[in-house]
mmJSON file of the N, C-alpha and C atoms, coordinates in Angstrom:
{"data_MODEL":{"atom_site":{
"group_PDB":["ATOM","ATOM","ATOM","ATOM","ATOM","ATOM","ATOM","ATOM","ATOM","ATOM","ATOM","ATOM","ATOM","ATOM","ATOM","ATOM","ATOM","ATOM","ATOM","ATOM","ATOM","ATOM","ATOM","ATOM","ATOM","ATOM","ATOM","ATOM","ATOM","ATOM","ATOM","ATOM","ATOM","ATOM","ATOM","ATOM","ATOM","ATOM","ATOM","ATOM","ATOM","ATOM","ATOM","ATOM","ATOM","ATOM","ATOM","ATOM","ATOM","ATOM","ATOM","ATOM","ATOM","ATOM","ATOM","ATOM","ATOM","ATOM","ATOM","ATOM","ATOM","ATOM","ATOM","ATOM","ATOM","ATOM","ATOM","ATOM","ATOM"],
"id":[1,2,3,4,5,6,7,8,9,10,11,12,13,14,15,16,17,18,19,20,21,22,23,24,25,26,27,28,29,30,31,32,33,34,35,36,37,38,39,40,41,42,43,44,45,46,47,48,49,50,51,52,53,54,55,56,57,58,59,60,61,62,63,64,65,66,67,68,69],
"type_symbol":["N","C","C","N","C","C","N","C","C","N","C","C","N","C","C","N","C","C","N","C","C","N","C","C","N","C","C","N","C","C","N","C","C","N","C","C","N","C","C","N","C","C","N","C","C","N","C","C","N","C","C","N","C","C","N","C","C","N","C","C","N","C","C","N","C","C","N","C","C"],
"label_atom_id":["N","CA","C","N","CA","C","N","CA","C","N","CA","C","N","CA","C","N","CA","C","N","CA","C","N","CA","C","N","CA","C","N","CA","C","N","CA","C","N","CA","C","N","CA","C","N","CA","C","N","CA","C","N","CA","C","N","CA","C","N","CA","C","N","CA","C","N","CA","C","N","CA","C","N","CA","C","N","CA","C"],
"label_alt_id":[null,null,null,null,null,null,null,null,null,null,null,null,null,null,null,null,null,null,null,null,null,null,null,null,null,null,null,null,null,null,null,null,null,null,null,null,null,null,null,null,null,null,null,null,null,null,null,null,null,null,null,null,null,null,null,null,null,null,null,null,null,null,null,null,null,null,null,null,null],
"label_comp_id":["THR","THR","THR","VAL","VAL","VAL","PRO","PRO","PRO","ALA","ALA","ALA","TYR","TYR","TYR","LYS","LYS","LYS","GLU","GLU","GLU","MET","MET","MET","SER","SER","SER","MET","MET","MET","TYR","TYR","TYR","GLN","GLN","GLN","LEU","LEU","LEU","LEU","LEU","LEU","VAL","VAL","VAL","ILE","ILE","ILE","SER","SER","SER","GLN","GLN","GLN","ASP","ASP","ASP","HIS","HIS","HIS","LEU","LEU","LEU","THR","THR","THR","HIS","HIS","HIS"],
"label_asym_id":["A","A","A","A","A","A","A","A","A","A","A","A","A","A","A","A","A","A","A","A","A","A","A","A","A","A","A","A","A","A","A","A","A","A","A","A","A","A","A","A","A","A","A","A","A","A","A","A","A","A","A","A","A","A","A","A","A","A","A","A","A","A","A","A","A","A","A","A","A"],
"label_entity_id":["1","1","1","1","1","1","1","1","1","1","1","1","1","1","1","1","1","1","1","1","1","1","1","1","1","1","1","1","1","1","1","1","1","1","1","1","1","1","1","1","1","1","1","1","1","1","1","1","1","1","1","1","1","1","1","1","1","1","1","1","1","1","1","1","1","1","1","1","1"],
"label_seq_id":[1,1,1,2,2,2,3,3,3,4,4,4,5,5,5,6,6,6,7,7,7,8,8,8,9,9,9,10,10,10,11,11,11,12,12,12,13,13,13,14,14,14,15,15,15,16,16,16,17,17,17,18,18,18,19,19,19,20,20,20,21,21,21,22,22,22,23,23,23],
"pdbx_PDB_ins_code":[null,null,null,null,null,null,null,null,null,null,null,null,null,null,null,null,null,null,null,null,null,null,null,null,null,null,null,null,null,null,null,null,null,null,null,null,null,null,null,null,null,null,null,null,null,null,null,null,null,null,null,null,null,null,null,null,null,null,null,null,null,null,null,null,null,null,null,null,null],
"Cartn_x":[-8.941,-8.079,-6.777,-6.24,-4.974,-5.124,-6.14,-6.318,-6.508,-7.309,-7.566,-6.254,-5.452,-4.171,-3.267,-3.255,-2.427,-2.886,-4.218,-4.758,-4.355,-4.476,-4.124,-2.649,-1.82,-0.382,-0.096,-0.746,-0.525,-0.971,-2.11,-2.632,-1.649,-1.162,-0.215,1.03,1.516,2.712,2.475,1.307,0.983,0.966,0.318,0.228,1.624,2.458,3.824,4.58,4.414,5.1,4.68,3.369,2.857,3.348,3.375,3.812,5.257,6.092,7.5,7.613,6.756,6.796,6.37,5.341,4.85,5.894,6.491,7.509,8.825],
"Cartn_y":[8.012,8.593,7.802,7.438,6.688,5.348,4.558,3.258,3.408,4.391,4.615,4.941,5.79,6.176,4.959,4.146,2.94,1.997,1.853,0.961,1.454,2.763,3.339,3.094,3.271,3.082,1.643,0.697,-0.714,-0.989,-0.434,-0.637,-0.069,1.143,1.784,0.923,0.417,-0.419,-1.662,-2.269,-3.47,-3.157,-2.06,-1.669,-1.443,-0.735,-0.462,-1.772,-2.669,-3.966,-4.717,-4.781,-5.496,-4.824,-3.499,-2.758,-3.121,-3.173,-3.52,-4.953,-5.822,-7.228,-7.357,-6.604,-6.685,-6.127,-5.016,-4.412,-5.098],
"Cartn_z":[12.496,11.45,11.353,12.504,12.499,11.772,12.143,11.483,9.972,9.582,8.161,7.451,8.058,7.461,7.327,8.4,8.386,7.274,7.169,6.146,4.758,4.555,3.271,2.986,4.026,3.873,3.435,4.114,3.795,2.362,1.988,0.639,-0.385,-0.114,-1.021,-1.163,-0.02,-0.025,-0.878,-0.71,-1.474,-2.968,-3.321,-4.729,-5.294,-4.549,-4.994,-5.164,-4.193,-4.252,-5.506,-5.743,-6.909,-8.185,-8.181,-9.355,-9.674,-8.645,-8.835,-9.35,-8.823,-9.241,-10.698,-11.075,-12.451,-13.408,-13.023,-13.878,-13.601],
"occupancy":[1.0,1.0,1.0,1.0,1.0,1.0,1.0,1.0,1.0,1.0,1.0,1.0,1.0,1.0,1.0,1.0,1.0,1.0,1.0,1.0,1.0,1.0,1.0,1.0,1.0,1.0,1.0,1.0,1.0,1.0,1.0,1.0,1.0,1.0,1.0,1.0,1.0,1.0,1.0,1.0,1.0,1.0,1.0,1.0,1.0,1.0,1.0,1.0,1.0,1.0,1.0,1.0,1.0,1.0,1.0,1.0,1.0,1.0,1.0,1.0,1.0,1.0,1.0,1.0,1.0,1.0,1.0,1.0,1.0],
"B_iso_or_equiv":[0.0,0.0,0.0,0.0,0.0,0.0,0.0,0.0,0.0,0.0,0.0,0.0,0.0,0.0,0.0,0.0,0.0,0.0,0.0,0.0,0.0,0.0,0.0,0.0,0.0,0.0,0.0,0.0,0.0,0.0,0.0,0.0,0.0,0.0,0.0,0.0,0.0,0.0,0.0,0.0,0.0,0.0,0.0,0.0,0.0,0.0,0.0,0.0,0.0,0.0,0.0,0.0,0.0,0.0,0.0,0.0,0.0,0.0,0.0,0.0,0.0,0.0,0.0,0.0,0.0,0.0,0.0,0.0,0.0],
"pdbx_formal_charge":[null,null,null,null,null,null,null,null,null,null,null,null,null,null,null,null,null,null,null,null,null,null,null,null,null,null,null,null,null,null,null,null,null,null,null,null,null,null,null,null,null,null,null,null,null,null,null,null,null,null,null,null,null,null,null,null,null,null,null,null,null,null,null,null,null,null,null,null,null],
"auth_seq_id":[1,1,1,2,2,2,3,3,3,4,4,4,5,5,5,6,6,6,7,7,7,8,8,8,9,9,9,10,10,10,11,11,11,12,12,12,13,13,13,14,14,14,15,15,15,16,16,16,17,17,17,18,18,18,19,19,19,20,20,20,21,21,21,22,22,22,23,23,23],
"auth_comp_id":["THR","THR","THR","VAL","VAL","VAL","PRO","PRO","PRO","ALA","ALA","ALA","TYR","TYR","TYR","LYS","LYS","LYS","GLU","GLU","GLU","MET","MET","MET","SER","SER","SER","MET","MET","MET","TYR","TYR","TYR","GLN","GLN","GLN","LEU","LEU","LEU","LEU","LEU","LEU","VAL","VAL","VAL","ILE","ILE","ILE","SER","SER","SER","GLN","GLN","GLN","ASP","ASP","ASP","HIS","HIS","HIS","LEU","LEU","LEU","THR","THR","THR","HIS","HIS","HIS"],
"auth_asym_id":["A","A","A","A","A","A","A","A","A","A","A","A","A","A","A","A","A","A","A","A","A","A","A","A","A","A","A","A","A","A","A","A","A","A","A","A","A","A","A","A","A","A","A","A","A","A","A","A","A","A","A","A","A","A","A","A","A","A","A","A","A","A","A","A","A","A","A","A","A"],
"auth_atom_id":["N","CA","C","N","CA","C","N","CA","C","N","CA","C","N","CA","C","N","CA","C","N","CA","C","N","CA","C","N","CA","C","N","CA","C","N","CA","C","N","CA","C","N","CA","C","N","CA","C","N","CA","C","N","CA","C","N","CA","C","N","CA","C","N","CA","C","N","CA","C","N","CA","C","N","CA","C","N","CA","C"],
"pdbx_PDB_model_num":[1,1,1,1,1,1,1,1,1,1,1,1,1,1,1,1,1,1,1,1,1,1,1,1,1,1,1,1,1,1,1,1,1,1,1,1,1,1,1,1,1,1,1,1,1,1,1,1,1,1,1,1,1,1,1,1,1,1,1,1,1,1,1,1,1,1,1,1,1]
}}}
């Protein structure tokens, strides 16, 4: 559960980062 949560967190962070970059 921990690794999955961490992976999701990293993915979310990446998406947010890309979103900020695109906008």
